[in-house]
C-alpha positions in Angstrom: 107.8 89.0 124.6 108.0 90.0 120.9 106.8 86.6 119.8 103.9 86.8 122.2 103.0 90.2 120.8 103.0 88.9 117.3 100.8 85.9 118.3 98.3 88.3 119.9 98.4 90.7 116.9 97.8 87.8 114.5 94.9 86.5 116.6 93.3 89.9 116.7 93.8 90.3 112.9 92.0 87.0 112.3 89.1 87.8 114.6 88.7 91.2 113.0 89.0 89.9 109.5 92.3 91.8 109.0 94.9 89.8 107.0 97.9 91.9 107.9 100.5 91.0 110.5 102.2 93.8 112.4 105.6 94.2 113.9 107.5 96.9 115.6 109.5 99.2 113.3 113.2 98.4 112.6 115.3 99.2 115.7 117.8 101.8 114.7 120.3 103.3 117.1 123.1 105.9 116.8 125.6 103.0 116.7 124.1 101.8 113.4 124.9 105.1 111.7 128.4 105.4 110.2 129.8 108.5 108.4 126.3 110.1 108.2 124.7 107.0 106.7 122.4 104.1 107.8 122.3 101.2 105.3 119.8 98.4 105.3 120.0 95.4 103.0 118.2 92.1 102.6 120.8 89.6 101.3 120.6 86.0 100.0 121.7 84.7 103.4 119.1 86.9 105.1 116.4 85.1 103.1 117.5 81.6 104.0 114.7 80.0 105.9 113.2 76.6 106.7 109.7 78.1 106.5 108.0 80.4 103.9 106.8 82.6 106.7 109.9 83.0 108.9 113.3 84.5 108.6 115.0 87.9 108.5 112.5 89.4 106.1 109.6 88.7 108.4 111.6 89.9 111.4 112.3 93.2 109.8 109.1 94.2 108.0 106.6 96.3 109.8 103.5 94.5 108.3 102.6 92.0 105.7 99.6 90.3 104.1 99.5 87.2 101.9 103.3 87.1 101.5 105.7 84.2 101.5 109.4 83.5 100.9 110.2 81.0 98.1 113.2 79.2 96.8 113.5 78.1 93.2 116.8 76.5 92.1 119.4 78.9 93.5 117.0 81.9 93.6 115.2 83.3 96.7 112.5 85.8 96.6 109.4 87.3 98.2 106.1 86.5 96.5 102.4 87.0 96.7 100.3 84.0 97.8 96.9 85.4 96.9 95.4 87.8 94.4 96.1 90.7 96.6 99.2 91.0 98.8 101.5 93.7 100.3 104.2 94.4 102.8 105.6 97.5 104.5 108.9 98.4 106.0 109.1 101.1 108.6 112.5 102.8 109.3 112.2 104.8 112.5 115.0 107.2 113.6 113.1 108.7 116.5 115.3 107.0 119.1 118.5 108.4 117.5 120.1 111.8 117.3 119.8 111.8 113.6 117.0 112.7 111.0 116.6 111.6 107.4 117.8 113.9 104.6 117.9 111.6 101.6 117.0 108.0 100.8 118.5 105.9 98.0 116.6 102.6 97.2 117.9 99.7 95.0 116.2 96.4 94.4 115.3 93.8 91.8 112.3 91.8 90.9 110.6 89.6 88.3 107.1 89.6 86.9 106.1 86.6 85.0 103.4 83.9 85.0 103.1 80.2 84.6 104.0 78.0 81.6 100.9 79.2 79.7 101.9 82.8 80.1 98.3 83.8 81.1 98.9 85.4 84.5 98.6 89.2 84.6 98.9 91.7 87.3 100.8 94.6 88.8 103.5 95.2 91.3 103.7 98.7 92.7 106.2 100.3 95.1 105.5 103.4 97.2 107.1 105.4 100.0 105.7 107.6 102.7 107.0 109.8 105.6 103.9 109.3 107.7 102.5 105.8 106.8 99.0 107.3 106.6 96.6 105.6 104.1 96.3 108.8 101.9 100.0 109.7 102.0 101.9 107.4 99.7 104.0 108.4 96.7 104.5 105.9 93.8 108.1 105.0 93.2 107.5 102.5 90.3 104.9 100.2 89.0 105.1 97.4 86.5 102.5 95.2 84.8 104.7 93.2 82.4 103.8 89.6 81.9 105.4 86.6 80.4 106.0 82.9 81.3 108.9 80.9 82.6 111.8 80.6 80.2 115.0 82.4 79.7 113.7 84.7 76.8 110.3 85.5 78.3 111.0 86.4 81.9 110.2 90.0 82.6 112.1 92.0 85.2 112.1 95.4 86.9 114.5 97.4 89.0 113.3 99.5 91.9 115.9 102.3 91.9 115.0 105.7 93.4 116.8 108.6 95.0 114.6 110.7 97.2 115.8 114.0 98.6 113.5 115.3 101.4 112.5 119.0 101.6 112.8 118.8 105.4 114.3 116.4 107.9 112.1 113.4 108.7 112.3 110.8 111.5 110.4 107.9 109.8 110.4 106.5 106.3 107.9 103.9 105.1 108.4 101.6 102.1 105.5 99.6 100.6 105.2 96.9 98.0 101.7 96.0 96.6 100.9 92.9 94.5 97.7 92.9 92.5 97.6 89.6 90.5 95.1 87.7 88.5 95.4 84.5 90.7 97.3 83.4 93.7 98.6 79.9 93.0 101.9 78.1 93.5 102.8 79.0 89.9 102.4 82.7 90.6 105.7 84.4 90.1 105.2 88.0 90.9 108.4 88.4 92.9 110.3 91.0 94.8 114.0 90.9 95.7 114.7 87.9 93.5 118.3 87.2 94.4 120.9 84.6 93.6 123.9 84.4 96.0 125.8 87.6 95.6 123.4 89.4 93.3 122.5 92.9 94.2 120.1 92.7 97.2 117.4 95.1 98.3 119.3 98.0 99.8 118.1 101.3 101.3 120.7 103.9 102.1 119.8 106.8 104.3 121.8 110.0 104.4 121.1 111.5 107.8 121.8 114.8 109.6 122.7 115.1 113.3 120.2 116.9 115.5 120.9 118.4 119.0 120.0 116.1 121.9 117.0 117.3 124.0 119.3 118.3 126.9 121.4 120.4 124.6 118.3 122.1 123.2 117.0 122.8 126.7 120.4 124.2 127.7 120.5 126.5 124.7 116.9 127.6 125.3 117.8 128.4 128.9 120.8 130.4 127.9 118.7 132.3 125.3 116.2 133.2 128.0 119.0 134.3 130.4 120.6 136.4 127.6 117.3 138.2 126.9 116.7 138.8 130.6 120.2 140.4 130.9 119.7 142.6 127.9 116.3 143.8 129.2 117.9 144.4 132.6 120.5 146.6 131.1 117.9 148.6 129.2 115.9 149.2 132.4 118.9 150.7 134.3 
């Protein structure tokens, strides 16, 4: 069923001129939350794939456009395949009895060009609590450039700790590539990882919230208590 939905969504996107492919949000349940935390990571093994457009990354992300997985020597990474590319994760806790208090994000990447060193561009990372177009907060952005070689590769770390002012049930994470050209030699990468290197990891600190039945029971008891108090006053 999920595969059929993706095929239909992809066809509609093509017909409407929309390059993005949509998925459902990550499925999170109460069983996934341990000691008040939910942890998501994208490891080297998760990025093992026989195709540049399949694998755990593509199963987990909510949407993507002009994105591919690549392998170079022992490295695996997500890269842009055109001058403009992006992907979005959606973490949805609405089906759990928990809400988000704090989010810690860790990841790695590299920004460099081909052997001539003439590729330029920017990789920007954002988060949102709504996913609305006008509601994204910049986490980090880099426009370093270089070319392949041990002394000229440029890298960045996407580390952030975000404490929310109020509990939230969804969290969106977006990476945007804006590069000069989209060829096979483009090396604007995200989550470049080699075996046990630190993968992309998002750690959610969550707070338990009452189940709807509990809320209804408490509301009913409150109404009953008020009625009893008023009844006593009228005697």
